[in-house]
N, C-alpha and C positions, 0 to 999 in steps of 0.2 A: 626555525619553525617551532611554534609552541605546541608541544604534544602532551600538555598536562591532562590528567584524567578529569572527567567531569566532577564537580564538587557535590558531595552528598549533603542532604539536608537532614535535620532532626525530625524523624517521622513521628515522634510522640507529641510534638507541639503543633497545634493548628497554625497554619501559615495565613497571613493576611494577603489580600490581593496585591498590595504594594510590595510585600516581600517576594511574592512569586514573580511579579514582573521584574523586580530588580535582579533576582537570581537568573531568570531566563535571559535578560539583557546582558548581564556581565559574564555569565558562565554558560557552558553547555550543560546546565544543571540536570542532575539525576533526581527526579522527583518520585521515584518508585517508593510506594508505601506511604507517601506523604499524606497528611491530614488536610485536605482542601475542602472539607464539607462546608457548603454554603458560600464558597468563594465567588466573588463577582469578577468574571473574566470575559466580559463582553468584548468581542473583537480582538482578543488576545492572540498573539502569534505563538502558538505552541507546536509549530512544525518540528517533527522529529523528536519531540520531547519524550523522555522515558517516564511514563506514568503507570508503570506496571504496579498493580495492586494498590494504587492510590485511592484514597477515599474522596470522591467527588459528589457525595450525596447532596442533592439540592443545589448543586453549583449552577451559576449562571454563565453559560458558555455560548450565548447567542452570537452568531457570526464569527466564532473563534476559528482560527486556522489550526486544525489538528491533522493536517496532511502528514502521512507517514508516522504519526505518533504511535507509541507503544502503550496501549491501554489494556493489555492482557490482565485479566482478573481484577480490573478496576471496578469500583463501586460508583456507577453513574445513575443510580436509581433516583427518579424524580428530578433529574438534572434538566436544565433548559438548553437543548442543543439545536434550537431552531436556527436555520440558515447557516449552521456550522459546516465547515469543510472537513469531512472525515475521509477524504479520498485516500485510499491505500492505508488507512489506519488499521492497526491490529486490535480487534475487539474480541479475540478468542477468550472465552471464559469470563467476559465482563458482564456486569449486571446493569442492564439498561431498563429494567422494569419501571414503568411509569414515566420514563424520560420523554421529553417532547422533541421529536426529530423532524418537525415540520420543515420542509424545504431543505433539509440537510443533504449534503452530497455524500452518498454512500458508495460511489463507484470505486471498485477495486478494494473496498474494505474487507477485512478478513473476519468472518464469523464462524463459529462452530456449534456443535450440539450443546455445548455448555454455556453458550452466550444466552443470557436471559434478556429477552427483548419482546415488546408487545407484538402481537400477531400482525398488526398492520405494517409495522416497520420491517419485520422480517420478510413479509411479502414484498414490500417495496424494494428491499435489498435483493431478493431473489430475482425480481423483474429486471433490475439494472445489471445484476451480476451474471445472469444466465439469459439464454434465448427464450423469451416468453411467447414466441410466435405460436399461434394455434392453441394456446393454453385456455382452459376453462376458468375464467375469472368473473363469472356472472355474479352480480350482487356484491362484489368485493368493495370493501371500504378502503379507498386510497386517498381520502381527503388529505391535502397538505403534503402529499408525497412528492419527492423530487424524482421524476421519471424522465429526465432529459435524455434524449437520444435512445430511449428504450425501444427494443424490437417487440412490438405487440401486434405485428401483422397477423391477420386471420384469427386473432384471439376473440373469445366469447366474453364480452364486457357488458352484456345485457343487464341493465339496471344498476350498473356499478356507480359508485360515487367517485368521480374523476375530477373533483375540484382540486386539481393538482398542476404541477409544472410538467407539461408534456411537450415543451419546446424541442423541436427536432426529432420527435418520436415518430416511429413508423407504425401507424395504425391502419395501414392499407388493408382493405378487405375485412376489417374487424366488425364484429356485431356490437354496435353501440346503441342499439335500440333502447329507449327509455333511460339511457345513462345521464347522469347529472354532471355536466361540464360547465356549470355556472362559474364564470370568472376564471376558467382554466387558461393556462398559458399555452397557446398553440402556435407560437411564433417560431422563428428560425427554421422555417420550411417543414413544419410537421406535415406528415403525409397521411391524409384520410381518404385517399382515392379508393373508390370501390367499397367504402364502408357503409354500413346500414345505420343511418341516423334517425330512423323513424321514431318519433316521440322523444327524442333527446332534447335536453335543455342546454343551449349554448349561449344563453343571455349573458352579456358582459364578458364573454370569452375574448381573449386577445388573439386575433386571427390574421393580422397583417402588420407588416412593418416595411420600411423602405426596401424595395427590391426582393423581399422575401415574403411570399404569401403562403398560407396553408393550402395544401393541395386537396381539393374536394371534387376533382373530376370523377364523374360516374358515381358519386355518392347518392344513395337513396334517402329521400326524406319525404315527410308527409305534412298534412295540415297541423299535426300536433308538435312538429319540430319547432323549437324556438331558437332563432338565430340571433347572433350578436347584432346590436343596432347598427344599421348602415351597411350590413353585409348582404350582398346580392348573390344568393346561392346559384340561381340559374346562370347568371353571367359568369360565375366561377366554374361552371360545368357540372353542377349537381343536377340530379334528375328527380322530379317530383313524381311520387307514385300514390296510388290510392291506399 
């Protein structure tokens, strides 16, 4: 059995995307402290990669697999992490200021007080990491957040920007009055039962797929509620109120 230690890289020399991919493919490379600023790593498999203190300033990491990656104290400022999988990644002490985390999976990721991250994305992490039921999130900006399976039951989301991925989320009993759910993903059995959707905008929202429909029984709505085209709220169990 090969028990060789991971090969270290020269941290003083900027690495090209080709060099990074070659290292990861051939070795369980230790990229701690590596200069990866501006690297193009779209869709790269960086699972379990050690990127402790690495410089990833302005790096393109769209759809990259960073599951279980060690990103402690890494510089990810202004990096593009949209659609990246950061599940159970270690982001303690990392700098993610200005980074784009649209639709990124942050479930199980480790953040601490020293993690620099924009307010919206820290809030998104808190929602998926903790129980957000009953929480006051009125007016919150969660546009582009990955909130799959989040527990937001009974939460106050009045006027919130929820143009987000809410597939499988529990929004039962939540106050969604005036919320913006334009093109939100509410598939995989998202539960809105008993929620208040008066004045909410659900135009373009994904609300049904084969064998799995969003639950809207006993939802309250009014004339100002905008539903996704083709969705029949009364047939689905919603209740129109004045």
